[in-house]
N, C-alpha and C positions, 0 to 999 in steps of 0.2 A: 719400306719402300712403297710409295704411293703412285698412282698413274697420274697422267694429265687431268687437271681440273677442267672438266667438261661441263660443269653444272650451268653456266650462263648459255643462253640461247645464241649469244653474240659471239661466242667463241667457236670455231671450227671444230668439227669434231676429229680426234686422230684417226688416222687408218686402223683397220682391224689388226695388221700386223707391225703394231707400233706401240711401244711402251716407252715412257720417259718418267724418271723420277721427279717428284715437284720441285720446280726451282731450276731444274738442270736445263740446260740450252746447249743442244750437241753441237750447234753452228757456232759458238762464240769462243773457241780455243783458238789460241795464237799458232799451235803445230798440231799436226795428227800423225801419230804413227800407224801406218797401215801394215798389216800382216798382208801376205801375197796370196798363198794358195788358199782358196775357199773363200777370200775376201774381195780381192781385187779380181780374180781370175781362176779359172779352172782349166787345167793343163789337159788337152784332148790327144796327147801323143806320148809316147814311152821314152822319150830323150832322158829326162831326168831319171827315171826308174832304172834304165839300162846302165846309166854312168855308175849307180851304186854298184851293179854287179861287175862292172868294169874294174873299179878300183878294188873290190874284194878279190877279185881273181889275180889283178896284176901284183898286188903287194903281198897279199897272205896266200895266194894259191887256194882260195875258199871258192868252191863252186857252189854258193848258197843264195838265195833269193831274200828279198826284204819282204816277202810274203809272210803273213801273220806276224809281223811287228808293228805296233800302233805307228802310223805316220801322220795322223791329223793332230796338230798341237805339238808335235815332236820337233826335233831339229835334225838336220844331216848327220852330225856328228852322234847324237843320241840314237839315231837310227843304225848307222854303221856299228857303234859300240853294242848295241842290243844284239845285232845279228852275229858278231864276234865272239860276245860272251855264250851265246846259244851254241857256238861251235866249239867252246871249250877254251877259248884264249882268256888269258889274265889281262888285267887293265894294263900292267906294265907292258906287255906286249903290244897291246892294242894302242897306248900313247906313243909308243916309239914309231909305229907306222902311220898315224894320224898325218903327219906333213906329206908323205907321199900318196895317201890314199886321196887326200884333198885335191894335190895336184892332178893326179889321174881322173878323178871325178870332173875336175872344172875342164880339162883338156878335151875330154870324150864330150862334154856337153857342148862346148865351142865347136868341136868338130861335127856335130849333127845339128847345130843351132837353126840350119834351114829347114828341118823337119819339125820344129816346135810349131805347135798350133793351140796357143792359148785363147780361151773364150772369155772375155770379160763378163763379170756378174753383172745382173740386171741394174741398169741406170748407173753404174759405177763410173763409166765415162763422163757423163753429165755431173756426177757429184763431185768427182776430183776436180773437173774443169771450173765448176763453181767455186771450190774452195781456192783453186789456183788463181782465178780471177780476182778473187778478194785478197789476193798475196798472202794467204796462209802458208805456212812452211809444211809442206809435204815431205815426210820420211818414210822409206820402205823399212819395216822392222819385220825380219823372217827369220825362220830356222833354216832356210835355204844358205846353202855356201854363197858368198857374195856375187861370185862370177855366174853363178846359175839363176840367181834372184834377178840380176840386171839383165840376162838373156832373156828371161821371159817378159819383162817388162818392155824391153826393146822390141821384141816379137810381137807384143801386144800394142805397141805404138804409144805408150804412155811414160817411158822412161823419162822423157823431158820436163815433166811436172814434178819430179823428185829431186829435191835438192841433195840428199845423201841418204845412206842406209846404214843399218845397223842390223849384222848378219851373224850366222852360225860359224864359229871358228874363227879365233881361237876361243870364243864363247861357245858355250855347250847348252847352257840352260836358258829358258825363253825369258824369265825374270831377268837375267842379265843383259839379253839383248835389249829389252825395252829400257833397262837403266841406263845402258850405254846411249841408246837414243835420245832418252829425256834428257840426260846430261849435255850431249851435244847440241840437242834444240835449245836449251838454257844458255850454253856458252854463246850461241849466236845471237839469242833473242834478250837475253838478260835473264837473271836469277828468279824474277817474278813470273815468267812467260808462262802462260797455262797450256799444258800439253796432255792430249786426249790419245788412248790407244783404240784402234777400231780392228776388232778381230771376230772369228767365226768359230771359235771352238772355247770349251771350258777353259783349256789351258791358257788362252789368251786373257779371259776374265780373271782367272787365279792370278796369273803373273802381274798383270796391272795392278792389281790389288796389293800384291807384295811391294810393288815399286811405290805406291801409294798416289797413283794417277787415276783419273776417271777413266771408264771403258765402255766404249759402244759395241755392243754384240749385233752382228748381222747374220741371219740364218741362211746364208748361201753356200755353205759348205755341206756337210753330212750331218750336222747337229740341228734338230728342230728349233724352232722359235721357243716352244714351251720348255725345251731342255735347258736352253740357255738362258731364259728368264728366270728360272730356279735358282740360279748361282747369283741373282741380284747384281747384274751389271747396271750402270747408271742410265743407259738407255739399251733398247733391243728393238730390232726392226727384222721384218721378214726378209727385206731387201733394200738396195738403195733408193728403189722408188718409193717406199713407204718413208725413209728418211728424207728425203726431198719434200715429200708432202707433209711433214712435220717440222715446222719451224716457229 
């Protein structure tokens, strides 16, 4: 993996928080799969957090929290499963209760949607507005449950720019979520359409590689630029500001 060729004085120097593989152009895809949490926005409210606890209590009577369960790069179903396994439940019991847990989580999030306070990541509005104006197909690809993912984007004022989404449940694994999003994008645009993933976690990078599509990492979540770069994404940016400055 190599950096942008900046040997010529005529070429602009890339921002400090930017890395792009030689020959890769981040803005040349036909479609983009955007992760939500940590990539498009960061939630500044407990709505999603408490929806987990509501579902666990209502369906299984479990007074447990999702604390100490990895959530970044995980999926809502993966988080629920991890908590219930920790409480001693077998997968067969968990699977039987999943439809009800999903229903309760979504209903609770909808009930409290007015309390959502998403904060867009730096320059993300400008970035997706630019891609949208260029008629790029924008797709939400998230480990959130579908209802909760859309509520976040609606609260952030950017829902209208996304044509559709690929979410957790019935899918559980991030690679499957991305694979479905890529499949739907190519159904709409043609089998030769180029699709890039944009995400903020090592799990996003690994899942995109499993699916076989280019991945753009942004250090707008909890993972540092250097940590994401070690996993060799096709491009890595500190934030959307650096992404827009590298064309």
